[in-house]
N, C-alpha and C positions, 0 to 999 in steps of 0.2 A: 616868944613872938611867932616863930615859925610854926610851932604847934598850934597856936591860937588861930592862925590863918587857916590851917588844915581843918580845924574844928568847925569853922564857919563856912567852909566850901560847900557842904551839902545844902545849907540854907540858901546860899546864893543860887545854887543849881535849881532848887525848888522854885525860887522866885522867878528865875528865868523861864522855867517850864510853865509856871502859872501865867506869866505875862504872855507867853506864846499861845497858851490855851485861850486866854481872854481875847487876844487879838483875833484868833481863829473864830471864836464864837461871835465876835462883833462883825467879822467879815461875812459869816454865813447867815446870821439872822438878826442881829441887834444893831446894825447900822444901815437903816433902810436906804439912805441916799447912795452909799457905796455899793450895796447889794444890787440896787436897781440899775446903777450905772454899769455894773458888770454882767447884769442879766441873770444873776443867780435866783433871785426871787422876784416874781412879777408884781406890779402894782395894778390891782384890779379896779381901783377907784375910777381911773380915767375911762376904762372900758365900760363900767357901769353907767357913767355919765353919757357916754356916746350911744350905747345900745339900749339902755333901760327905757327911754321914752317910747321905743317902738315895740315893747313887750306889753301884752295885754292880759287881763284876767277874763276868763270865759265862764259864765254860769249858764246852765241849761235847765229847763223844766219840762215836765211832761204831764198832761192832764190824765189823772188816774182816779180810781175810786178812793175816797178817804179811808176806806177799810184797808187799802193797800198802802196808804201813806202814813198812818199814825202809828206811833210806837216803834218805828223802825230805827236802825242804827243811823248815824249821821251820814250826810251825803258824800263826804270825802271817802269814807270807808266803803260805801256802796260802789262808788266809781272804781275803787281799787279792786274789789272782789269781782266786779263784772269784767274788768280788763283781763283777769286771769281765769275767766270761765267758771267762777265759783257762784252757785246759786245764792241769791240774797234772801235770807230768811224773812218770813212775814209772820210775826207773832200775833197779829190782830185780825186774822181771817175770821169772817163771820160778824164783824162789827157792822153797824148800820151803814147803809150806802149814803154817801154825801160827796157828790162830785166836787172836785177842786184841784188846783194845780199842786204839784209836788216837785220840789227841787230834786233833781236826780243826778246832777253832775257839777263838778267844779274842775276847771282845767286852766290851761294857759295857751297863749298863741303869740304870734308876732306879725307885724304889719309888713306886707310885701310891696305895696304900692301906696302912693300918697292919696289915691282916690278910694282907699278903704278895703282892699283885698287882704285878708288875714289867713295865715296858714296855721293849722293845728293838727291834732290827731283825729282820725275818724272815730275812735272810740269815745272821744270827748263829746261829740255832737250826735252820736248815734241815737236815733229814736226821739230826738228832742222836738217838742212843739214850739219852744221858744228859746232863742239864744241871745244872751245879753253880753256885750263886750264892754269892759270897763278900761278906760285909758288911764295913763299915769296922772293926768290932770283931773281925774275923778269924774270925767264925763262918762255916762252910761248910754250906749247906743244899741238899739235892737239890730240884730244881724240876720241875714237869710243865708241858708246853706246853698252854696253854689254846687258843690259836689263832695261826696265822701267815698273814698275807695277803701273798703275793709281789708283787702288783701295786702295793701302796702301800709295801711293805717294812716293815710294822709287825707286831710280834708281842707277845703277852702270855704271860708264864709266871707260875706260882704257887708260892710256898714256904709251908710250914706254919709260921707264926710269928705272933705278935701284938705289938702295941705298937711296931711298927717306925716309924722316922722316914720322913716322906713329903715329896715335893717340892710346891712351890706351882706350879700350872699357870697360865700367863699367857695373853695374847691376842696371837697372832702377827700378826693383821691390823693391830695398832697399832705393830708394829716399824717402825723407820725406817732407811733407808739412812744409814750413817755412825755408827749407834748402837753403843756399846761392848757386847760380849758375851763370855761366858766358856764354856769347855768343860771338863768333868771326865770322865775316862775311864781306860782301861787300855791306852795305846798300847804295842804289843810286850809286853804282859803287865805293864807297870809301873803298878801300881794307884794310883788317886787322883792321877793326874797332871793338873795344871791348866794350861791355855793360854788366851790371851785375844787379842782382835782386834776388828774392827768388822764390821758387816753391809755387804757389798760391793754386793749387789743383791738384789732380790726377784722373785718370779714367774719363776724360771728354768725353762724347759721341758726339763729333763734326765730327768724321771721319766715313767712311763707315764701316771699319772693326776694326780699332785700337782705343783703349782708349787713349786719348792724355794727355800729361802733360801740365798744365796751369802754366804760369809764368808771372811776371811783368817786365821781361827783355825787354828793348827797342828793338823791331824788326820792320824792315821796308823793303820795296821792295828791293831785292838784298841780304837780309839775308837768304832767303830761301835756304835750303840745308846745312847750316852751323851747327856746333856742339853746343850742350848745354852741358856745362862742370861743374862738381861738384868741391868741394874744394880739392879733391884728384887728380885732373887733369885727371879725367876719363870722357869720353863722355857718357852721359846718354840719349841723345835725339838728334833728327834732327829738327831744327827750321823750321816750315812748314807753319803756318797760323797766322793771327792776327784777332781780332775782332775789327771792326771799323764802326762808323756811319759817319765819316768825310772823309774817304779815307786815313787817316794817323794813326799813332800809338796812341792808347788810353789806354795803360796800361794793355792790356790783349793779351797775345801771347800763341801759342800752339806748342808743340814739339812732334814728334813721338818717343815713347819709343824705346831706342836702342836695347833692347832684341828682340822686334818684327821686327825692321828694319834689324837686322843682319840675322834673319831667312829668311826674304824675299831676302836679298842680296845673301845669300848662294845659294838659288834656282836660282836666276838670273845668278850668275856666273857659276852654274853647267849646266843649260839648256836654259838660255835666257828668261825664263818665270816662273811664279809661278803657282803651281798646288794646287788647293783647293778642299775640299770636298763639295758636293752638297746634300742637304736633300730634297728640294722641298716643302717648306711650306711658308706661309705668316704669320710671327709672329708679335705679338703686346704686348706692356706692359699691365700688369693687374692692375686694380685699386683696391684700398682698399675696396670699396663697393662691387665689384664683388668677390674679394677674400673671403670676409666674407659671401656673399650670397651663394657661392658654397661649403663652408666648408673648404676652403684652409687655412683660418686664416690670416696670414700676406700676403701682396701683393708681392709675390716673385715667379718668373718664367716667361715664355714666353707663352702667350695665342695664340693658333693656330687658326687663322681666316679662313684659307682655305688650302687645300692640293692639290698640282699639280697632275693631272691625270698621271698615269704611272711613277710617281717619286719614289725614294727609300722610302720616307715617306709613300706613299700609300701602297707600297708593304709590308712595315713593320707593317701596321695596325694603323698608326697615323690617328686620326680623328679631324675634326674641333671641337673646343671647348675643346680639350685637353690642359693642361697646362704642358709644359716641365719644370721640376724643376732641372734636372741634365743631364749632358752628360758625360758618362764614370765616374760617381762619382763626377764630378766637378759641383759645384752649379751654377745654372742659376738664376741670380737676375732679369734680364730684357731681352727684345727681342734682344738687341744688343749683349748680352753675348751668346745667342744661335747662332747667325750668326757667331761670332768669333770662338766659340768652334768647330762648324761644319767645318768652313773653314780651321781650323788647322789640321783636320784629313785627312790622305792620302786617296785619292779615292780608293775604293775597300776594304778598311778596315772595319771590323765589329765593330759597335759602339752600346753601350747600352744607350737608352734614358729612363729616369725615368719620367713618366707622371702622372699627377693627373687627374683622370677621374671619374666623378659621385661619389665623396666622397671617393675614394680609390686610392692608388698609384699602378702603374703597370710598369714593366720593359719591354721594347720592343727592340728587336735586329734588327738593320738596317745596311745594307751594302751601304755605301755612293757611289755616282757616282762622276764624275768630273764636277766642275763648269765651264760651257762653257764660261762664261763671262771672266774668267781669261785666258782661252785658246785664246780668240779672241784678246786680247790687251796686250800691254806692252812689246813686244819683240823688238829686234834690227831690225827686218825685217819690222817694221811698216812703214819705209820710202821707202821700196822697195816692193810694193805689187806684187803678182804673175801676170804674163802676162794675165791670164784669170780672171782679176778683174771684179767685178760687176759694173754696171753703177754708183752706189753710191760711189764706192771706189775712183773714181777720185775726188770726192768732199770731201774725208776724212771721209766718213761715213761707219760704220759697224753696221748693224742692225740685229735683230733676232725676231722670232715670239713671240707673247704673248700667253701663255697657256690659255685654256678655263677657268680655275679657276681664272686666273689673270684678264681676261676680265670681268668675272662675278663680281669679287670683286671690280674692278675699274669702273664697269658699263659702259664698252666700247663695241661698236659694231665693231670697226675697230681700226687699228693702229699697229705700230711696235715699238720695244724698241731699243734705241741707245745703242750699246755696246761699241763703241769707236768713238771719234770725233777728227780728226786732220785736218791740212791744212785749207781749206776754211770753213769747218764745225766748227772747233774750233774758227776761227776768227769771225764767225757769232754769237758765244756764245753758241752753242750746247755742251752738255756734256753727259757723260755716265749716263744712267737712264732716260733720257728724252723719252717721248712717242710722236712719230710723227703720227698725226691723218689724215692729208691730205696734198697733194702736188698740188700746183696751184689750190686750191679749189676743188680737187677731192679726196674723201675719199679713203684710201688704206686699204683693208681688211687684208692684210698680206704682207710678204716679197716679194712674187712674184709680187703682184700688185704694191707695192712700187717701185721695180726696174723697172717695165715697165713704170710707170709714170715718173720716173727720166730720163729714156732713151728717152722718148718723149719730155721732157722739152727743150725749146729753150735755148741752152747754151750761147747765146749772151745776154740773159736777166737774170734778177734776178729771182730766184726760190722762190716761196712763200710757206713756210711750216707752217702748224698749229701744234703747239707743246704744249703738256701738261707736266708741271713740278710740282710735288706734286698735288695740287688741282687747280692750276692756268693754264689757257689756254692763249697762246699768239701767235703772228705771228712772225716768224723769216725769214728774207730776206737773202737768200743764194746766194752769187755772185760767180759763177764758175770762176776759173782762166783761162784766155785765152792765 
């Protein structure tokens, strides 16, 4: 009897262990009511019911030659390629001309106000002749572009309607890494698709001006412009980019923080464009070795590589080799912080820069100017250039001079900077920040020479541009629309 009890002891132990494992499994994932009560796993259904009605599908179209519209890849993939600066192939060049509309974009957005203001990404509506917003009740409304800011990738469009459902805007600064979030959008045109995940990181420097929120929420072409929502049903970001080596979703997505997006949207609604401050320096991150060598200690601040002649920085006494550590008391950790803090200051305002120079800190007073790059792009007038447009405007190009300091820093003898690329220029893969060095094998010393060379180019043929992006030089073939 005693021996028999011993023989059965392991079996009872296994049963107890199995029961404990089952109870744990039920607690973690197979008992929804208990899990939700404890907050282990969220219930997204209620969030979708609350937020979903204010999320819209956005379709855009652009009038182009039929030769450029037939036989191409589907519109969702075109939107994806354009977002990452990849030229869209055109296998039907030379086909007979036949004017007609071509769908060139699918994206998402969300309603900010009951009277029809909708926020989305600038790249969703860039270059569009027509924007159609589809509501969850299947109504299709024609929208007009109020403004689109390419540098932040934020746009606002307006539909004529009243009593629309709206989203609740949250505070993205309070978002925490590891927090559950949800996305609603139209991936590949599949409207009202819901995906969920967590915040993977914050303050990712993948944008020009904005530190982005990184998530593992499934985002695909067509999700662009849709909301990133927290468990309180508040929008904390705009889904904007993905990181991919395959062309598809790979578990890393990025969203524009809603706090920054709302500031941009308010300016777009007020004046159709965004006004930013301009300092006139070329900043760079500072390494640990350099920081220790100059007596700064930790590698914190923006190292000034060069100062633009005649700029606010030069007038204030900023010098090459200075390390900017604060702007109006706000800490500058890296070069991107300096760009963002300066951009956020209203032009004409007096700003205090704290710089580290030759072993000591010094405060410099500077009056910022307006950043001309923001003035040149992003308004609703982009589709209707003034009658006195430059030769390059017909190609969708806006360019500006390179300052002497920039030429010296970049070791360039010639070239112009691309401030905006729409239409034919955008389709060829050009984007803001590119440097055009030559047109049809002829170097262009500046804007005047560039416009003259474009004017002389044979509009019936492809225009050959030598372009530098970062440190890479390539040739871009620009085909004017006929």
